[in-house]
C-alpha angles and dihedrals in degrees: 000000000000091000091049091049092051091049090051092050090048091051094050092045092051090049091056093046095048095049101113116224121199116200109175151135115241124199107231097174118282094018143013128253125213113229129186112190134176107205118230140145129314096293121082137205116200119198124206114196126219120266112297093002125121130221087273086084088078099046094110093042112046103059095051090045091051092047093051099041106026087221126144107259116213124191128163142171115246121229116308097010127111107333097336116118127238133230101190093173093063101029111150132129090247092054090047090056091047089053090050091051091050091051092049092050091051090051092049097252139107099065098083133072109298139188117207124214121188134174122206108312088011088074088069089059094047090054094050092045092048092050091054095042102040097149095055102037109095100173148335130232109200119194112205088323130198107242116209112237140134088265090052090050091053090049091049090051092052091049092051094050091050092057127108089226097184094053094042092051090055094046099041121357091182093055090047090056091047092054095039090055098042095102095045092046092049090052091049096048091045088067096044109107120236113217109254111252095012107153108248128175115197110197107194124200117236094219120051126232099224132086092228119077090210092054091051092048091049091049092054094040090056090053093050091048092049091054093048093049096066141042122248092028121130131194119211123183114220097214114215093011129126122210093286095071095166088060098039100038109021094153092053090051092048093049094048094048091049090048093051091045092053093046101045109019104040 
């Protein structure tokens, strides 16, 4: 039994050591994108961070998911964050996705079965990516996602007009652009079709992220409506979690991603 135990430990240790990690900047045209990838088998899981958050958001998530699925794990920093470059002249969510697609092609990914995971604003990006890569996208896991709607557009407009734009531009130009384009991006994504029957898991936080009770209720109401509007969509309440579900409930996130991977990518 001791010998068997030692062999098992040696096997698991060698698996961790041999997992190849790519940490690189890829030229996607007018700027470079920072990618962090754990190489795996033919299936892929692409993570989209919340607004203004770097790939560090997924640090407690990606290694366990890779270990349990064997999938290639893809994370990246969107324009202007961490070491990723910034093309302010052509900054739109569609151009961001085109840049992502270019980076993935150069790295040899994006043409195989893929599961998308997006937190908050990241759900916008998963929806646009899925609409442009219908054949390869096998499912989406959304973590307390923003849902594009007229109400969301009105909220985004109110946030933008409440900003101290001058100060924000000096402190974080990338975050300024994210907030300044929230309404336009919401309007764009609202009109992006979601493939009928695409498996989507919407994990909703129990506690809202906004100061206003009405804003929190609207945020949750939009998620419930989105799930009801399509087939093969499931709503899961993350009990005890605030908006940042990956931070508050990492094990829940890991388990649900692994479950979706086994169900739709095996």
